[in-house]
C-alpha positions in Angstrom: 85.8 98.1 99.9 88.4 96.0 101.8 91.4 94.6 99.9 93.9 92.2 101.5 97.5 93.1 100.7 99.7 90.0 100.5 102.6 91.3 98.5 105.5 92.3 100.9 106.8 95.1 98.7 103.3 96.6 98.3 102.9 96.4 102.1 106.2 98.2 102.7 105.3 100.9 100.1 101.9 101.6 101.8 103.5 101.6 105.3 106.2 104.0 104.1 103.7 106.4 102.5 101.6 106.5 105.7 104.5 106.9 108.1 106.2 109.6 106.0 102.9 111.5 105.8 102.9 111.8 109.6 106.4 113.3 110.3 105.4 114.7 113.7 104.5 111.2 114.9 107.2 109.2 113.1 110.1 111.7 112.8 112.9 109.4 114.0 114.1 107.8 110.7 115.6 104.7 112.4 112.4 103.9 114.2 110.3 104.6 111.1 112.5 102.2 109.0 112.1 99.5 111.7 108.3 99.8 111.5 108.5 99.4 107.8 110.7 96.3 108.0 108.3 94.7 110.4 
């Protein structure tokens, strides 16, 4: 099932969970936070 996420806070939470689950790819905190803000 595909669900469109429109809530900005929910999008940020999902993005943070994914990026923090991949520390070897997104280990630089400053860059990771920039991805989350965008």
